[in-house]
N, C-alpha and C positions, 0 to 999 in steps of 0.2 A: 504494500500500500504506500503510495507517495504521501509524504508528509505535507499537509495543507498549511502548516504554520512554519514560520521562521523562528527556530528555538535555539537558545544558547546552551542547550544540553541535549543529551541523547534520550529522547522520550521513551525509547524502548529498552532502556537499561535500568538497572538498579544503582543506587548510590551507596556503596558499602566501603568502609575503611578509607573514606576520602577520595575515592575514584569512581568513575562511571564504568560499570562492568555489566556484561551480558548476564542474564539470569541463567540458572541451571537448566531451565526448560527452553526449548527452541520456540515454543508457542508464544504468540503475541495476542494481546487483547485490543480490539478496536475501541477508540474513543469517538463518540458521535457528538456533533453540534446539535443541541436540543432545538435550536431555532430552525434548522433545516433537515435534521436527521441524516446529514451527510457526514462522512468520516473526516475527523480532524487529523488523527495520527494513530499510531499504535503504541501500546505500552507493554512493558514486560509482564509476563504472567508469573509472578513471584511464587516460589515453592518453599517447602519445608527446608530444603538445602540452602536457599537464599536467606531465609530467616535465621538459620543456624549460623551462617557466615556473618550476618549483620550483628547478631547478639555477641558472637565471639569478638568481632571488631570493637563493639561498644565496651565489652568487658576489659579488653586490653587498654582501651583509651581511659577507662575509669581508673584502672590500676596504674596508669601512667601520669603524664603531666597534668591532665585535666583534673584528675582526682586529687592532686596535690596543689592545685592552683588556689590562689586566694580569691576571696569574693570580689576584691577590687579588680583583679585581672579578668575574671569572668564578666563583670559588669562592663568593662571596656570593650570586650569582644562583642557583647550583645548590643552595646550602643553603636558600634561601627556597623553591625548587621542592620540595626534599625535605620541608620542613615542610608545604607544601600537600598533598603526597601523603599524609602522615600524617593530616592533617585530613579527607581524603576517602577514608580507607581502606575504610570500609564500602561506599561507593558504587562504588569501583573493584572491590572484591571481588565485589559482586553483578553488576556488568557482566561481569567475567571468568567467573564461574560460569555465567551465562546464555549467554555467547558461546562459551566453550570447552567447557563441560560438566563442569568439575572441581568436586568438592565444595567447599562454601563455605569450610570451614576451610583447604583448600589454596589457594584463591583469595585468601583474606585473608593467608596467609603470603607469597604472591607480591607483594601490594601493599606489605607491610612490607619485603620484600626490595628492591623498587624504591626505596623511601625510603632504605633502608640504602646502596644503591649511590650515590645522590646525596649522602648524608652523607659517605661515604668519599671520593668523588671531589672533593667540595667542600673537604674537609680536605687532600687531596693536591695541589690545584691549584698551590700556591706552593711545593711541595716536590720538583719535578722539576728537577734540576740538571744542568748540563753538567760537564765536567771540565777541569782544566788538565793538560797533558801535558808531561813532561820531554822536551826536544828539544835541538837544537844550540845552542851558545853564540850569543847575539845574537837568539834567537827567543823569543817567547811564543806558545804554542799552546793553544787552548782549543776546546771543543765547545759547540754550542748545540742544543737540541731545539726544533724549530719545527713548527707544524701542517702537515698535508698541504695543506689548503685546503678543498675541498668533498668531503665523504664521503657515500657512499651506503650505506644500511642496509636490507637485505632480510631481514625477520624471519618466522619461522614462526607457525603458529597455536597451538602447544601451550603456550608460555610467553611471551606478548607482553610483559608487564610486566617480567619478569626480564631478558629479552634486550634490551629498550629500555634498562634500567638499565646493563647491563654493556657495551653497545655505544654507544648514543647518549650516555649519561652520560660515558663515557671520552672520546669524540670531542670533545664540547663542552668538557670540562675542558682539553684541549690547545689550544683556540682554533679548532678546525674549525667549519664550519657544515655542517648535515646535511640530507639528503633521505631520508626514511623511507618505505619501501613495506611496509606490514603485509600479512599474508596475507588473502586475500579471505574466508576462512572465519571469521576472528575478528580484528576490528580496532577494536572499540569502545574498549578501554582505550588504544590508541595515539592515537586521536582525542581522548580525554579528557586524555591526557598533553599533547597540543598545547595544549588550552585552558588547562590549569593552567600550562604554561610561559608562555603569553601573560600570565596573571595574575601570574606571578612576576616579570615584567619582562624576559623574554628578548627582545632586540631583534628587530624584524621581519626575517624572512628567515633567521634563525639556525637555526630548526627548521622544516622543511616536511614535511607528511605527505600522501602521495598514495595512497589505496586503489586497488585494481584487481587485475586478473588477473596472475598471474606471467608468462605468456607475452606480455603486452602491456606493462603498466607496469613490471614487474620486469625484463623483458628490455631495455626502453628505458633503464632506470636503469643496469643493469650495463654496457651498451655506450656510455654517454654519453661523448663525448670531453672534457667539462669536469668529469668526476668524477675526483678525485685518489686515492681509495681506496675499495674496496668491502668491506663486511662482510656475510657471508651465513651464516645458520644454517638447515639444512634437510637434505634428502635428498642422498645421494651423486650421483644422476643429475642433479638440478637444480644441485648445486654444480659439477659438471663444465661445465654450460652457462654458469653465471655466470662461471666462470674463463675459458672460451673467449670469452665476450662481451667481457670486459675486456681480453683479451690484446692486441688490436690497439692499444690505448691505452697499453700498458706501464705499468699501475698496479698497486700491491700489492693483493692480495685475501686477506682472512682468511676461512677456511672452517671452520665447526664443523659436522660432518656426523654420520653415524650411529654406532652403537655396538652391540656385543654383549658388554657388560661382565660379567666373571666375578667371583664371590666364592668364595674358596678357604677351605674349612673343614677344619682339621686335627684330629686326634684329641685334642690338648691344648687345644682352643678352649673358651671359656666359651659353651656352646651356648645357654643361656637368654638370655644377653646378646646373642647373635648373631641369634636368630630374628626379632625385630622388624625389624632392619635387612635381613635376607635377604628378607623379604616386602615391606616398605614400598618398598624400592628397586626392586621389580618392578611393583607395582600403583599407585604414585603417578601421578596424572593418567591413570588407566586404562592404564598402561604406555606412554603416548605421550610418552616422554622419551628424548632421545638417550643420556643416561647411565644409563638404566634397567639394573638388574642382571637380565638375563634368563637368565643361566647360573649355577647354583649347583653348584660342584664340591666334593664331600664325600668325605673319606677313609673307607675302608671300615670302620675301627674304630668310627666313630660314625654310619655311614650310616643304619642302621635307626632309631636314636634321632632323628636330624635329620629324616628323612622323616616319622616319626610326628608330631613336633611341628609340622612344616610343614603336614602334612595336616589336623591338628586346627584350625590357624589358618585355613587356606584354606576349609575347609568352613563356617566361621563368617562368612566375608566376605559383605557385603551390598551389592548394586548398586542404585542408585536415582537420582532426580533430583538435580541439582547443588545446588539450594537447600535440599534436605532433608538434605544433609550425611551421606550414607551413606559407607561405606568407599571405594567406587568409584563414579564417575559414568559417564555414557555416553561412547562414542567420539565424535569430532568430527563425523563425517558418515556417511552411508550408504555412501559409497565406502570409507571406512576400515573400517567394519564388515564389508563384503564382503571386503576384503583380509585382515583377520585371520581371518575364517572360511575363506578359501581356504588359509591355512597349516594350520589345523586339519584340513581335508580331506586334507592330505598326511601326516597323522600316524596313519593307520589301522593302521599296522604297530606302533604303540606301545600299551602298556597304557592303558586308559581313564584320563583325568586326574581328579584331585580338583578339583571345581568349587565356586566360590562360588555364590550364589543371587541372581537378579534379583527384587527385592521387588515386592509388589503395588502399590507407589507408582509404579512405572515405567509410563510411557505406552507403549501398544502401538506407537506410531509412533516412539518414541525410538530412538537408535542404541546400544542396550545390548548388552553382551557379558559373560557370566559369566567371571570369572578362571579360568584353567586351569593346574594344576600337573602336569607330566609327570615321572615318575620313571624311572630306569634308561635314560636316553636315550643312545644312542651319540654320541660327540663329533662325528662327521661328519654327523649327521642334519641335514636342512634346518632343523628347529626350533632346532638348536644352532649353526647357521652364519649364518643370515640374520636381519636385523633385522625383527621382526614389527610393532613399534610398537603393541602391544596388551598387555593384562594376561595374558601367557603366560610362564611360567617353566619351565625344564627343570632337572632334577637329574641330575648326572653323577657316577658313582663314580670314585675314583682310588686307587691303591695307595701311591705314594710322591711325594716332593717333585718329582722330575724329571718324572714323568708329569703331575703337576698343572700344572707350568709349560708343558709341551708342549701340553696341552689348552687352557690359558688363552690361549696365544699362537697357537693354531691357527685363527684367523679372519683376515679381511681388515681387521678393525677394531682400534683401539687407543685407546680414550677413557679408560675408568676401570677399575680393578681393586681388589679388596680381599682382604686376608689376615687370617684369624682363627686366631691361634696365640699361645700364651704363651711360645714359644721365641724369645728375642731374636735369636739368630743367624739363624734361619730368616726372621724378619721382615726383616732387613737383606738377606739373600741374595735373597729374592723381590722386594723393592722394586727391586733392580737387574735381576733377570731378567725381570720381567713387562714386556711391551711395551704401555705405556699412558701417557697424558699425566698422569694422576693416580693415585696409589696410596694407598690407605687401609689402616691397620693397626688391626685390632680396632674398626673403625667403617666407615661408608659415607656419604660425602657431607659429613661434618664440618659439618652444620647449614647447608649452603649455601655458606658461606665466601666472601663477596664479596672478601676479601683474597687468596684463593688462586688463582694462575694456572690457567686452565682451557683445555684444547684437546687435540687428539688427534694421532695418527700414523697412517700408512697411510690407509685410506679413511675414517677419522674426521676427516680434514682437516689443516690446518696453520695456524700462527699461534696466539696466545694471547689470551684475554680474561680479565677479572677482575684485580684487584690492580694493582700498578704496571706489570706487563708489558703490560697493555692500553693504558696511557698511552704506553708506549714505542712500541707498535704504531701508535698514532694520531698519531705524530710522525715527523719525519725528522731525521736527525742531520747537522749541519753542522760542519765542522772549519775553524777560523780559525787561520792561521799568520802571525803578525806579525813581520816582520824589522825590528829597531830598532837593530842594530849593537852 
């Protein structure tokens, strides 16, 4: 297959031990452009042998200079890598747009977020401290934070750059060495990240990237006996397999899984301020976001007003090719398109939704889906209970605060929630009552917030990424008790 892109790296190779090398298998996997369904290039089909080689290289690197490096030295390398990301923002954004299908503006924001993660962690590297603990007379007791060793990172196709930043960036900061398995549907920016890391001076073997199928390379990485920590972002079903694969090795696993995140809009909310957040949180990246707000809970006093404003905005949404930067791009694949359409097929009992429009610019072969807004949806309906992972939002009416909380907490997920209200007491009550890892008051997402700990409860996973909490998660705590009389 002829490469349709000009790439500064070998897309059909693995990056292991600081060099680009062919995989153990001769097989290659095709990458398709979701906007056209046409081939972009081929990637390596990473195997167990490739994972073994990557883990071995990471282990040698951890036992070598990187494992002995100071926090200051690590911070400087990450800062240089962050600067290189900024210098290649447009190239990374175009790769992400072609690879994932997200509009160019959103892809550019992801590249800038990756740079921001590296900036943040570079600055935080020498600010992770242990403690001295008061204890018995004649003792000095203190704690140390040390790296796990070799960490495995299995990332999804929807936000490769952002998840590399919050996962790999944090692991490297703490002195770990990493093996990264990007999703087979979208891994070009992960490979580009490896090349830029090489240019930034990251020592050989500190970062290794093995593309491939989840059930092959991903499973081998999760179950590898020399991996000391696993980080996974993706679906609930695969997350359970990752955790089961790692269980025999008794290693910690960070899981960031699905969501069915609600936004609660009360009668006293600033409706005009809320509307852009209500919609954007549902359609960003064509709704293929774990923290997407797919449930809008609206108090009856403003229900008609909110639905009218939402409907007007929805009917104006335009769907088209990623590089042409419409409101919404295509879904990642034909399989994802079919999955979203299967949910719609189960909504025949609901009133017809308000839909956006697929533009004439869209290829007939692309994986497009017009955003759908359903109103007056029962809280127990499948569209209000299961993660669709597409640009589908439901609007659910409620009468009072307690009913809103019951509906919001009435799913298996608990990733993000938002409250729109001018009432300070209500804001504080609901921040405590809502079951989610992040709660936003009169906003949603806080602009990305690389400093803000992120993760879920229930089937949304466990462990935290972003901020200093991620650094703690990628380290282990050692207590030293010195008896000196």
